[in-house]
C-alpha positions in Angstrom: -2.2 3.3 2.1 -1.8 3.7 -1.7 -4.7 3.4 -4.3 -3.1 0.3 -5.6 -2.5 -1.1 -2.1 -6.2 -0.6 -1.4 -7.4 -2.1 -4.5 -5.5 -5.2 -4.0 -6.6 -5.4 0.1 -10.1 -6.9 -1.4 -8.5 -10.1 -3.5 -5.8 -10.6 -1.1 -9.0 -11.0 1.3 -11.4 -12.8 -1.1 -8.1 -15.3 -2.1 -7.8 -15.8 2.0 -10.8 -16.4 2.8 -11.6 -18.9 0.3 -9.0 -21.0 1.5 -9.6 -20.8 5.5 -13.1 -22.0 3.5 -11.3 -24.4 2.1 -9.9 -25.3 4.8 -12.6 -25.3 7.5 -14.2 -27.7 4.6 -12.2 -30.7 4.0 -13.2 -32.7 6.2 -10.1 -34.7 7.0 -9.1 -35.3 3.5 -5.8 -35.0 2.6 -4.6 -31.7 0.6 -1.6 -32.4 -2.3 -0.6 -30.0 -5.0 -2.5 -27.1 -3.5 -0.5 -24.7 -4.9 -0.7 -25.9 -8.4 -4.6 -25.9 -7.5 -4.2 -22.0 -6.6 -2.8 -20.9 -9.7 -4.8 -22.4 -11.8 -8.0 -21.0 -10.0 -6.6 -17.5 -10.4 -4.6 -17.3 -13.5 -7.4 -18.3 -15.8 -9.5 -15.9 -14.6 -7.1 -13.1 -14.6 -5.9 -14.1 -18.2 -9.4 -14.1 -19.4 -10.1 -10.6 -17.7 -6.6 -9.4 -18.8 -7.8 -10.2 -22.8 -10.9 -8.4 -22.6 -9.7 -5.2 -21.2 -6.6 -5.0 -23.7 -9.8 -6.1 -26.2 -7.5 -10.0 -26.8 -4.4 -7.5 -27.8 -1.8 -10.3 -26.6 1.3 -7.7 -26.5 -0.5 -5.3 -24.6 -1.6 -8.5 -22.3 1.6 -9.3 -22.1 2.9 -5.8 -20.9 -0.1 -5.5 -18.6 1.1 -8.5 -16.9 4.8 -8.6 -17.4 5.3 -11.3 -19.6 6.2 -12.3 -22.8 3.8 -12.6 -25.5 4.9 -16.5 -25.4 4.9 -16.9 -22.4 0.6 -15.2 -22.2 0.6 -17.2 -25.6 1.6 -20.8 -23.7 -0.9 -19.6 -20.6 -3.7 -18.8 -23.2 -3.2 -22.2 -24.7 -2.8 -23.3 -21.1 -6.4 -22.4 -20.1 -8.3 -23.1 -23.4 -8.5 -18.9 -23.9 -6.5 -19.0 -26.9 -7.3 -16.1 -29.8 -6.5 -15.8 -33.4 -3.8 -14.2 -33.5 
């Protein structure tokens, strides 16, 4: 297993366990828009951590994430993480 695969395993496990807990606690409630909900729960802390890691450098953050700078700025605004440029 590569180092990156080892690093991803805990994140993968956390997401899987969180979803299993979510389903276990539905108590008969119907779920809709799960994909959208999960993306929101994951993206916000991802962008927050990346911006902190890059010291709020949007160009570096976009490169690290594999996004265009415009897409990054849109996501930062979406999650109210927008910084002064």
